[in-house]
C-alpha positions in Angstrom: 0.0 0.0 0.0 1.3 3.4 -1.0 1.4 6.1 1.6 -0.3 9.1 0.0 1.5 11.8 2.0 4.9 10.2 1.2 3.9 10.0 -2.4 3.0 13.7 -2.4 6.2 14.5 -0.7 8.2 12.5 -3.3 6.4 14.3 -6.1 7.1 17.7 -4.5 10.8 16.8 -4.1 10.9 15.7 -7.7 9.3 18.9 -8.9 11.9 20.9 -6.9 14.7 19.0 -8.5 13.2 19.4 -11.9 12.8 23.2 -11.3 16.6 23.4 -10.9 17.4 21.5 -14.0 16.1 18.7 -16.2 16.9 15.1 -15.0 16.7 11.7 -16.5 14.4 9.2 -15.0 17.3 7.2 -13.6 18.8 10.3 -11.9 15.6 11.3 -10.3 14.8 7.8 -9.1 18.3 7.6 -7.6 18.0 11.0 -5.8 14.6 10.1 -4.4 15.8 6.7 -3.1 18.9 8.4 -1.6 16.6 10.8 0.2 15.0 7.8 1.9 11.8 7.4 -0.1 10.6 3.8 -0.5 10.7 2.1 -3.9 6.9 2.0 -4.3 6.6 5.7 -3.4 9.3 6.6 -5.9 7.4 4.5 -8.6 4.2 6.3 -7.8 6.0 9.7 -8.1 7.5 8.6 -11.5 4.0 7.5 -12.7 2.6 11.0 -11.8 5.5 12.8 -13.6 5.0 10.5 -16.6 1.2 11.2 -16.6 1.9 15.0 -16.5 4.6 14.6 -19.2 7.3 16.1 -16.9 9.9 13.4 -17.5 11.5 13.1 -20.9 14.8 11.3 -21.3 15.1 12.4 -24.9 14.7 16.1 -24.1 17.2 15.6 -21.2 19.7 13.9 -23.5 19.4 16.7 -26.1 19.9 19.3 -23.4 22.9 17.6 -22.0 24.6 17.2 -25.4 23.9 20.9 -26.2 25.1 22.3 -23.0 28.2 20.0 -22.9 29.0 20.9 -26.5 29.0 24.6 -25.7 30.7 24.5 -22.3 33.3 21.7 -22.6 33.3 19.8 -25.9 34.1 16.1 -25.7 34.4 13.2 -28.1 31.4 11.1 -29.2 32.5 8.1 -27.1 32.8 10.2 -24.0 29.5 11.8 -24.7 27.9 8.4 -25.1 29.4 7.3 -21.7 28.1 10.4 -20.0 24.6 9.9 -21.4 24.4 6.3 -20.3 25.9 7.2 -16.9 23.0 9.7 -16.5 20.5 7.0 -17.3 19.8 7.4 -21.0 19.2 4.0 -22.7 21.7 2.9 -25.3 19.3 3.0 -28.2 18.2 6.5 -27.3 21.8 7.6 -26.8 22.6 6.3 -30.3 19.7 8.2 -31.8 20.7 11.4 -30.0 24.4 11.0 -31.2 23.5 10.3 -34.8 24.2 14.0 -35.7 27.0 14.6 -33.2 29.8 16.4 -35.0 32.9 15.2 -33.2 35.2 16.8 -35.7 33.7 20.2 -35.3 33.7 20.0 -31.5 37.3 18.9 -31.6 38.2 21.9 -33.8 36.4 24.2 -31.3 38.1 22.7 -28.3 41.5 22.8 -30.0 41.2 26.4 -31.1 40.2 27.5 -27.6 43.0 25.5 -26.0 45.6 26.7 -28.6 45.4 30.2 -27.3 46.9 29.1 -23.9 49.7 27.3 -25.6 51.4 30.3 -27.3 54.3 30.3 -24.9 55.5 26.9 -26.0 57.4 26.0 -29.2 55.4 24.3 -32.0 56.4 20.7 -31.2 55.4 21.2 -27.5 52.2 22.9 -28.6 51.3 19.9 -30.7 52.0 17.4 -28.0 50.1 19.3 -25.4 47.1 19.9 -27.7 47.0 16.2 -28.7 47.1 15.2 -25.1 44.4 17.7 -24.2 42.1 16.4 -27.0 42.8 12.8 -26.2 41.8 13.4 -22.6 38.6 14.9 -23.8 37.7 11.6 -25.5 38.2 12.5 -29.1 39.3 9.8 -31.5 42.9 9.8 -32.7 42.1 10.3 -36.4 40.0 13.3 -35.6 42.7 14.7 -33.3 45.4 14.2 -35.9 43.4 16.0 -38.7 42.4 18.8 -36.3 45.9 19.5 -35.1 47.4 19.3 -38.7 44.8 21.7 -40.0 45.3 24.1 -37.0 49.1 24.2 -37.5 48.8 24.4 -41.3 46.8 27.6 -40.8 49.3 29.2 -38.4 51.7 31.9 -39.7 55.3 30.7 -39.8 
């Protein structure tokens, strides 16, 4: 039997969390359980949120990709990992990443980082830039092409 007051409390807590930022279903369930709500109470709250169309993993995933791409671009594999870690199902993550432009995001990240590398000689700049992009999860082929293009466009 579901405790109605606990259910209302879980819904209110969920709405407060959603007011701060969008969450995936998995994230929200985890936060409610961590706050001490029982599983059946959390499920009732999720049903209510579904009924009111307040939970949308696809919208959450799109928002995450967009904000991440603007703030701190990462490679597709890293983005897929972040999506699944946040609770986005694999098939939805694949759909969301179908238009992910890793090469463009790599270029943006490289150009931004390159500014801070001016004090180094070109070979050090290349190594540091490659390492930076690799740590961001970009694939080696994309990194190589990006770095070559960036250094080709630099005045001698």
